[in-house]
C-alpha positions, 0 to 999 in steps of 0.5 A: 444482524450485528450479532450474526456478523460479529459471530461470523467474523470471529469465526473466520478469524479464529482459523488459520489462513487458507484452511478449509474451515476458514474458507467455509466460514468466509463464504458464509460471511460473504453471502451475508455481507452481500445482502446488506443494504447500502452497498454502493452501486454503479452503472459502469459496465465493469462494476462487477469487476470492481465489486469482485475485487472488493470481495477479494479485498474483504476476504484478506482484510476482514480480520483487521476490520474495526467498527467505528460506530455502535452499529457493526453493520453500518461500520462494515458497509462504510468500510466496504464502500470506502474501498469499492468507490475507489475501485469504481473510480479506477474503472474510469482511469485509462490503464496508462495512468495507473501508478507504479506499485512498489511491489511491481514485478520487474527484471534485474540486469541478469534477467531474473524477475524481482520487485522494486523492493529487491532492486538493491545489490550487495555492498560490494556494488555500492556505486551501481546500487545507487545508480539503479536506485536513482533510476527506480526512484525516477520511475516511481516519481514520474508515476506518482502524479497519477491516480493512486499516487495523488492519494499516497502523495497527500498521505506522505505530505501530511503523515497525520498518524506520524508513522513516517516521521516515527521511522528514523535513524536512532542517532539522526532523528531528522532522517525519517521516512517522511523526509526521504519519501518526500525528497526521493519520490515527491520532489521533481526532479527527485533528490539523490541518496548521495546528496541527502546523505552528504547533507545529513552527514551520514554515510550513503550505505546507512541512508541506503539501508534505512530507505530499503529496510524501513521506509520502502516496506512502510510505503508498501504497507501504506499502498496496501491500505489504499487497496493495492497489493 
């Protein structure tokens, strides 16, 4: 079974995304995976919804899968169940408790649809920019107490892989993304960018750009790794 799984995974990943060949290979792989023993089950009435979300996630992430044990089949089942169990947990959480996503669609002052990652105006509107960012930070911080936010909070606080602390300003290594995420997202009330910039003796715009260009995309990646796009 391991050899068959490895062959199908390699075949899926050798084709370009959205190509017909990749989709055919992916369909064959999913049919085989769905027959594997050990896939987590639940008696929840919406279990199939969680399962379908899991297969969609597997379709997007399979090329990044890495076996963590000699048995590819066993590693794959553990990997799939790790995501599926969280999706089942989500079924028991009211919609009002979902954490706001950094990619959540919203509207700017002009009424145009955008995302939280694109809320920053140009340099000519710096004072307005800071106010808008503080508002969005407050929204994220408020929702951070719920569901997925608790797991992301733990990741930010521990930063076991060192990804957040490694992303810092070249001349200010103490100004890293773990510090900013903690101060801007986890503290209650959240700190202001202007206050942090003054404390670290750097300009508002420098700190502001680092947060937008480096920290927010990194946090988005972390969120996606927890299963949210």
